[in-house]
C-alpha positions in Angstrom: 11.1 133.5 26.9 9.9 130.0 26.2 12.2 127.9 28.5 10.3 129.8 31.7 6.9 128.4 30.3 8.5 124.9 29.6 10.1 125.2 34.1 5.9 126.2 34.5 3.9 123.7 32.7 7.3 120.7 33.9 6.3 121.7 37.4 2.5 122.4 37.3 2.5 118.3 36.0 4.4 117.6 38.3 2.2 118.6 40.6 -1.0 117.6 39.4 0.7 114.3 38.8 1.2 113.6 41.6 -1.5 114.4 43.7 -3.3 113.0 41.4 -1.8 109.5 41.9 -1.9 110.2 46.1 -5.5 110.4 45.5 -5.8 107.1 43.3 -4.0 105.2 46.4 -5.7 106.3 48.4 -2.8 108.8 50.3 -4.8 111.6 50.5 -9.1 111.3 50.6 -12.0 113.1 49.4 -14.7 112.9 51.1 -18.3 115.3 50.0 -20.2 117.3 52.5 -23.3 115.3 51.3 -21.7 111.7 52.2 -20.8 113.2 55.6 -24.7 114.2 55.9 -26.1 110.7 55.0 -23.4 108.8 57.5 -24.2 110.9 60.5 -28.4 110.8 59.6 -28.7 107.2 59.2 -26.7 106.9 62.5 -28.9 108.6 64.1 -32.3 107.0 62.3 -30.6 103.8 64.1 -31.7 103.7 67.4 -30.2 101.0 70.1 -30.8 100.3 73.2 -29.8 97.6 76.4 -32.0 94.5 76.5 -32.2 91.7 78.3 -31.9 88.8 76.6 -32.5 84.7 77.8 -30.1 82.3 76.8 -31.5 78.9 76.5 -29.4 75.2 76.3 -29.3 71.3 76.3 -25.7 70.5 78.8 -25.7 67.8 80.7 -29.2 66.8 80.6 -31.2 69.9 81.2 -32.2 72.3 80.4 -30.2 76.1 80.8 -31.2 79.1 81.6 -28.7 82.7 81.4 -29.5 86.3 81.4 -26.8 89.1 79.8 -27.3 92.7 78.4 -27.7 92.7 74.3 -27.5 95.9 72.3 -31.4 96.1 70.6 -32.0 98.2 67.5 -34.4 98.3 64.7 -32.8 95.7 62.4 -33.9 93.0 63.4 -31.3 90.9 61.2 -28.3 92.3 63.4 -30.4 91.2 66.9 -30.4 88.1 65.3 -26.5 88.3 64.0 -26.5 89.4 68.0 -28.3 86.9 69.6 -27.2 83.7 68.4 -23.1 84.2 68.1 -24.3 85.2 71.6 -25.7 82.3 73.0 -22.8 80.3 70.6 -20.4 81.9 73.1 -21.7 81.2 75.9 -22.2 77.1 74.0 -18.6 77.1 74.0 -17.6 78.6 77.4 -20.0 76.2 79.3 -18.0 73.4 77.2 -21.9 72.2 75.2 -19.8 72.6 72.1 -17.0 70.0 71.0 -16.0 72.7 68.7 -16.4 77.0 68.2 -18.7 77.9 65.8 -20.3 81.7 65.1 -22.7 82.7 62.5 -21.2 84.1 59.8 -24.1 85.6 58.6 -27.9 85.9 58.1 -30.5 86.7 55.9 -34.5 87.6 56.3 -36.4 86.8 53.3 -38.5 89.5 51.2 -41.9 89.2 54.4 -38.6 89.4 56.8 -40.6 85.5 58.7 -38.2 82.8 57.3 -34.6 83.7 58.5 -31.6 81.4 56.3 -27.9 81.4 59.2 -25.4 80.4 57.4 -22.4 79.0 60.6 -18.6 78.7 60.0 -18.7 75.7 60.1 -21.3 72.9 60.7 -21.8 72.6 64.4 -21.5 68.9 64.6 -18.8 66.6 64.9 -19.3 63.5 62.7 -19.9 61.3 66.3 -22.7 63.4 67.9 -25.1 62.1 68.4 -29.2 62.1 66.9 -30.7 63.2 70.6 -28.4 65.6 71.2 -28.3 67.5 67.2 -32.1 68.0 68.2 -31.4 69.3 71.2 -28.3 72.0 69.6 -31.4 73.4 66.9 -34.1 73.1 69.7 -32.1 75.7 71.9 -31.4 77.8 69.3 -34.7 77.4 68.2 -36.2 78.4 72.0 -34.0 80.9 72.8 -34.8 82.5 68.8 -38.8 82.5 70.8 -38.1 83.0 73.7 -36.8 86.6 73.3 -39.3 87.9 71.1 -37.7 87.3 67.5 -41.0 87.5 65.0 -40.2 84.5 62.5 -41.8 81.1 61.4 -39.0 79.5 60.1 -35.2 78.7 60.4 -32.9 77.2 57.8 -29.4 75.9 58.4 -26.6 76.6 56.6 -23.1 76.3 56.6 -21.1 78.3 54.0 -24.3 79.0 52.9 -25.3 76.0 51.0 -27.4 73.8 52.9 -26.3 72.6 56.1 -25.8 68.0 55.2 -26.4 65.7 58.5 -26.4 62.0 57.8 -28.8 62.0 60.4 -31.2 65.3 59.8 -32.6 66.8 56.7 -31.7 70.5 56.9 -33.1 71.1 53.2 -36.6 72.7 54.4 -37.2 74.8 57.0 -37.3 74.1 61.1 -40.7 76.1 62.5 -39.6 78.0 65.4 -41.9 77.0 68.0 -39.6 74.1 68.0 -40.1 70.3 67.8 -40.2 69.0 71.3 -42.9 68.9 74.1 -41.1 70.3 76.6 -43.6 68.9 79.1 -41.5 65.5 79.5 -37.7 67.1 79.7 
């Protein structure tokens, strides 16, 4: 009689241990009903639509424009990230940049007026002219401005650190209104 209880306890312990081991290592996933409804509700609350955006850039001594369709949501930071990454991809395709650069992360200030743009590498090569650097920055600011992104200034970062350059100071924000008198260009 004692052997039967002992065998039952060993079998139950084995089943319980195997179940716990499987859950711990992610072989069995347990989801609670509230988690599923929260995810569905957050997806429903995020409204998105297709929007035509204008990407502007300086290349071969003139301003170039291209219209594309982007997914536009209620989330301002996501919109800015999609817009800038699309702009960077266009620059790469057109050969306006020597190396492929992408926007790693974006952070908005608490007021939503300042954006901190962190790139995966410095977009400027060592031999890049100051004029070319300024036109790259103006192109980015112009693209943001022309697409109705409500910002006052932008900080440029590389790997979440202030971008370093011998010719330009990136420790201060760049105003979204730009810095060029566009009538002469």
